[in-house]
C-alpha positions, 0 to 999 in steps of 0.5 A: 866314723870307722870302728875297729873291726877286730880286737887286734885292730890298732886304736889309741885311747887317751884319758884325761882325769880330773878329781878324786881317786875314784875317778883315777880308778874309773879311768883305769876301768874304762881303759879295761872296758875298751881294750877288747875293741883294740884300744891301747893307751896313747900319750896325748890327745893329738895321737889318740883315736878316742879321748875321754875327759873324766870329770869332777863336779865337786869344785867351783866352776867345774863345768866351765873348766870342762868346756874350756878343755873341750874347746882345746880338744875340738881343735885337735879333733878338727886337725885330725879330721883334716888329716883323714883321722877320726876321733871319738870324743867322750865326756864322762864322770860327774859333770857329764852326769849333771850337765849331759844335755848342756854339754851336747848343746854347747859342744855338739862335736862331743860324740859320747856323754856318759855318767859314772854309773854307765861306763861298763856300757862304753863298747856299746856306746862307741859302736852306736856313735860309729854306726849312727854318727850322732851323739850318744848320751847315757846318764841314767842310773841303770838298774844293774850295778856296773861292777857286775858287768866289768871285765877283770882289771888288767893291772895296777892303777898307779904308776910304778905298780906298787900302790893301787886304788880299788873301788868297793863302794859308790854313791851316797845317801847322806845328802849333805846340803853342799854336796852334789855326790848323791845326784851325780853318783847315785845311791850307796851301792857296794860291790860283792866281797868276792869281786873285791877280793878277786881284784885285790889278788890280781893286783897283788899278783902283778906287784901291788903291795898297798891297796887303798879302798875307795868309796864316796862313803867307803865305811858304809860298805855293805857288800854280799859276802861269800858266806851268804852274809852282808859284810861291813868294811871291817870284815872286808879288811880282815879278808884282804889282810890275809892275802899273801904279799899285800903289805898295806891297806888304807881306805877313803873317804869315810863319814863319821856316821858310818864308823862302827865299832867293828871298824874301830876294832879293825884298826887295833887288830890289823897291822896291815891297816895303816895308822892314817885315817881321812875322816872329814868333819867339815866344821867344828860348829854344831850350828853349821854341822846342822845346816850342812846336814852332817848328822853329827855334832862336834862332840860326837866327832871328838868322841869318835876320835877318842875311841879310834885313838884308844884302839890305835894310839899311833893313829894320825888323822886327816880331815876336810873343812869347808869355810864360809858355808851360808850363815857361818858367823865368826863364832862358828868359824872360831868353833872350827879352829877350836876343834882343829886345835883340840884334835890335831891333824897330820894334814887336812884339806880346806876349801871356801864354800862354793854353791853347787847347782841343785844342792840345798845350800845353793839357795840358802840365805846369808851368803858369806862375803868372799873377802870374809871367806878368804880371810877365814880360809887363810887363818885355818890353813895357817893352823893346819900347816902349823900342825902338819909341820909339827907332825912331820918334825916329830917324825925326825929321829923315828925309825919307821917302815917305808914302802918304796914306790919309785925313784927319789928326788935326786940321783941314787935315791928311791922314794916311797911313803911312810905309814902316815902317807908322808913322802920319804926319800933315801939313798938306796938301790932301785931293786928295793922299789916294791919292798917295805924297808925300815928307815931312820928319818933324819930331816924334814923338808918342805913337803917330804922327809929324808932318811937312811935305810936300816933294814928290809922287812920281808913280806909274808 
C-alpha cells in the first residue's frame, strides 16, 4: 500500500455517513484532517483511494448493517486491487467503538477501525496502515480532547453552504438504560468557547447563515470561556448571536435535566435563536421514566415546557419517544399518549425499543412482544402525525421569515426552512439563496409548505 508522498499528491476520499447530525459533522472533520495528505472528495467508493464508513450504533441491527455494507465495499476493494489500485478501507464511529475487534475478525480486509474520539489521529493511522500493511485499531478514549488537535474547518458541512452543523459538546453522563452513547462516545466533554466561536466565524465568512450546535447532551455544554470562566450553553449562544451575518441559531439534542434558567431566558432574549426545540422525553409514564433512568418524571417535563413557552410563546417542540421498553404496560403507554395530547408537538420521532448490547435494559425482564410494540407505535405515530399536520395547517395564512438554502421542488422555485424547520417552497430567483425573506404561506403539502415572497429581510 502506497501513501502519497506530498500534500499535493492526488488521492480521493469517499465517506459514507450513517446516523445523527454529529456523524455528518464528524465526517466533514475527518475530510479536513486528511486533506493535508492529499485527499480530495470522491463521488463514489469505486473511484476512491480511501473509503470511510462512519457508523451509528443507535438503531436495531446496526452492526449487521455495517457488515452488509462492508461486504459491498470488499468487492470494490478487490476489483481496484486487480487493477493495481490500493484502497484503504476504514470503519469509524460508534459501531467501530463498540465492535472494533469483531469488525477485524469478521472483515479482515478492513485496514483501520477508529472510534469517534480518535479521528484527529487519522493521518497517523493512515501512515501506519500504509507502512505495516496490517490493520490499525484505535478505540480507546484518549486523554486529550480531539477538538484540541483538529485543523481549522475548511468549509460548510451541508450542501449549499447556507446551513451548517457545529459540534460543541460530546459524550453523555446520563446512562439511560436503553442507550449506548455513554459507552461509544464517552463522558461529557465540551469544546472551549473560543474554538467554537472561531469555527462559527469561519463558517459565516464562507456564506453560512444558520448554525446548529450539536452535542449528545448539547445543553450540558460547560466549555472554558475566553474570560477564564466556565460558559454554559446560554453564554455561548449569546456570544454566537453577536457574529455579524449569522441569522439563525439552533441546538440539538437536549436533555430535560440540563435545561437551566439561563438557557430558558436565552430563548426569550435572542431573536437569532429559532423558536423550535427538540427536547426528548421518551415516555409519559413515570414508571417507565424511572426504568429508563431518565432522572425526571412527566410532571417535571410538563413544568419545563410551561416555563419555556412562557419565555417564548411561539416556541414549537419536537421530541423522541420509545415504545415497548421492557415492562411497559398498556397503562404506561396510555400515559405517553396523554402527555403527547397535553403538550402538542410540531413533530416527533418515535421508535420501537430494541435492545442494545451492554446496556442495562438489554437484560431486563418482561420484554414487550413485537406485535404489541408494533400496534402501540402505530397509535403513537398516528397521534403525532395528526399534531404535525395541525401545526403545519396553522401556518397557512401566516407570514414568516424563510431562509432559502437551495432550489425548490419545481423549476423557478427556491426552497428553504421556516423558523420551525418546515420545508418551504416559493417562486423566486436563485439569487435569493442564502438570504432570509418574508414569505406568506399559502398551502400545506404532504411534507412541505408553499408560499409567496413578500419582502427581503437584510442581514446585520
